[in-house]
Structures are given as structure tokens and as C-alpha cells.
N, C-alpha and C positions, 0 to 999 in steps of 0.2 A: 415385181422380181422377187420370188422366194429365194431363190440363191445367192441372194445380194453377201457382199463383203461386210464384215463388221469391224469399225476401226474405234478405240478410246482413244482422245487426246484430252490431257488434260493440263492445267495452269494452276500454278499457286497465288494465293490469298497475298496481300499485301504483309511486311516485314520488315523490319530494322527501317535503313533510310529510305525502303521504298515503300512510298505509300500509296501508289498504282504501281502495283505488278505487272511489268509488260508483259509479261508469258501469259496472264488471265486473258489480258486485254487482246492480245493477238490470237490466242483458241478461239474465243469471243465472235472475232470477223473473221476466222477461221470456220466457223459453224455457219458465217453468212454464206462464205463461198460455196462452200460445200466441198468434197473429194470427186465427184463426178455421181450419174446415175447408178454406177454398181455397186456404190460404197454406203453402209447407212453408217454415220458419223454419230458417232455419242461426243459431248466435250463436259469435263468436270472441275469443278476448283477444289485442288487440296490443302488442306487447312497445314501452316508450318509447326508440325506438330511431328514426333516421332511417334507416338503413341497413335495418332489419327491416320497415318499411313499403315501402321500395322492392323487395323481394322479395316481400313477402306479397299486396300488393294487385293488382298483375298475377294471379298465380296464383289467386287468388279470383273474379276478375272472370271468368277464363279456364274456369276449372274448373266454376264453378258457374250460368255466365252468366245471372247474377240479374236480375231487374225493377228492383231495389232494392237498391244497400247504403244501410243507416245505419251511423253511427257515433257512438256517445255518449262523452263525453270528461266529467272534473270539472274543474268550475272553484270555484276556494275566494272567487271574487269575487260568484257568482249564488246569490240567492236566489230564482230562477225558474229553471222547466225551459225552457229558451234554445235557438230553433230560429236555428240558424247560414243565410243566405243565399247565401253565397260565403266561397269560399276563397282564399286567397294565395300569390303565387307566390317572394316576396322577402321577405327583412329576418330571416333564420331566423339567429342569432347566440346564442341559449342551449343549450348543451351537454346531451344527451339523457342516459339512466342509465348510457351506457357511456363518458362525458364525451366522446361526439365531436357535432360540428357541421359540417354542410357546409360547405367550405371557398367555394362559390360562392355561399353563406348564401340559394341559392335550392331551387325542389323541382324545377322541368325548366326546362333552360338554353332560352332565347329563348322561351320559355312565355307567356302573356299573364300580367297582372299579376294578371288576379284573373278566376276562373270562377264563373258564378252558376248554381245549381241548376235544372234545369229545373220544381222544383216552387215554387209561389208562397206562402212559408212563411207569409207575412201573412192568408192566408185559412187554411191547416191552422191557425196560433193561435188565429184568430177562433173558428172551428168548434169546437176542443175547449174553448177557454175558454166560450164560450155554453154548453157540453152539462155543465155545472152537477159538474163532474167530482171539483170542489175543490181540484184542485192547479193552479195559475197560470202559462202559458205567454207567453213574449214571444219576439222578434224581435231578432236582432242582424245585424250585417255585420262585424263584426269578431271570428273565431275565435281572436285571442290571438297568434302568429306563434309558437307552440310546434308540438309534435308534433300537438296536436290541427288546429290549422290546415294542417299541413304533412299529417296525411292525407288531410282533406277536400278540399284543391287535387288531392292524387292521383288522388284517389277519383273527384273529379268531370271530369279529365281520362281518366281509363280509360274511364269510363261516359258520356262525352256528356253529362252533367250530372245521370243518373239517380241522381244519391247526396244524402243529405240529411246532415247534421251537428247533435248536438243535445248541448245542454252542459246537465249537471245541478248542482245543488248537492251539497256535502258530507253524507253521511247524517246526519238527524236535525237538519240546517240549510234549513228547516224537514220535509223528508218523509224520513219512512222508504222503504223499498225496496220495498215494495209500493207504497207512493203512486207512486213513481215509476217502476216498472215499469206501473201502471195509464197514467201520462200518456204512456209509450213508447209501449204497446200504440194507444192514441187516436192519439195522433199519426201514427204510422207506418200506420194503418188509414184514416187521413185521404187520406196522400200516395197509397196505392193507389187510393183511390177519385180523385183526383185527375187519375193517369196513365192509368186506364182512360177518364176522362173523354174526354182529348187524344188518346186513341188511338182513341175511337170519331167523336171530330171528325176526325180525323183522315181517318179511312177514308171519312167520311162527304161532305167536300170531294173526296178522289181519285175516290168515284164521282162525284161533280158535274162535277167538269175529265172524265172518262173520256166520261160522258154528253154533253157539250159536243162534245168531239171526234167521239162518233160521230154529231153531227148535221152539223157539220160539211159 
């Protein structure tokens, strides 16, 4: 299938108290499940390092030209699979796995304070929760001002909003890696449907404008 949609899903390497990072375990499990015949899924493990994110993300966007990039991270505070609506530019004070911290405390100099995903996470959340998956999703507007938030903001900036971030709880608190992978699969499939509908709607609007123009 030449016209396969390309989706990149990333997880993070271990850090701090997370000797096993449930985000990368869940993403590897998702790779086994796949996203259906029409989607070419590419997965990648992201270092918990600000500078690595700054070099890795532009190459992912440029090399693969994906329709959507979804980043998955672990949150020790999360008890649900949490869809993040936006990324933040400022407030990065916590040192990474290399004990490095950006001196500017921000992702992109003079960038907007906050970038929202083009995806409506409330709708994605409701659809997946209504599907009887057995895993609860919720929505958040604060991804935590560490590598998760930093990665999300950078990706939203590079992809003009065509990115998503999903926080997952640690393994077994309460979900298994298989549970988390099923939730990721359902959420990403809903996101793809939403992008497809938006694309069709925009095409319709463009045709209507063109028709109006032709008849003037």
C-alpha cells in the first residue's frame, strides 16, 4: 500500500526511580499490536536528555514526514492513561539524566508560552472511555515541565500541532503493559480518525471556496 499513513510513537528510557520505564515497554507492546493495515508505525526510544531531544526530534520529523507523532512518558503520579492537550516553553529547572539543564530554562527562545495540539483530546478521551476498553483515560493541560513537557512542546513546534503526548502510570499501578498498549492503540487510532476528518473537512471547504470563486 503506497499511501500508508506514517505514525511515529516514542517512549522514554529509564530515569530516576523508574528503573523500567513503562512508557517504552508499552510502546514496544504497541509495536507488536500495530495500528492496522493502513498505518506504517515507527517506534523510537527517546533519551531523558534535553540536548538529545533537540537533535533527535527534528530528524524524526524530517526523515519520516509523519502524519502524526505521539510521545509517551511515565508519570509516577498518574493512575489513568493521561492525554496531554498542550506543551509549555518555560520552566525547565530539573536536571536530566546527564545532569544537564537548559540555561535559558526554555525549549525555544522567544517561542509562544504554550502550544496546543490540533487534536481535541477531550473527544479522543471520551470515545476511548466509551468503547469499554477497561482502561481509563483522562485529559491534562500540564505535562510537568520535565523531559515529557519539553519533548511535547518541541514536537508541537516542529509538527505545527500534529503531535500528541500520553502519560502512562508505572507498570502494575494499576495496568499491565498489554493494557497500556491497548489504550495507546485505541487513542492513536481515534487521533488518526480525527485528523482524517479534519483533512476531509478542509478539502470540502477549499472546494466550496473554489466554487464560489468560479461563479463570481
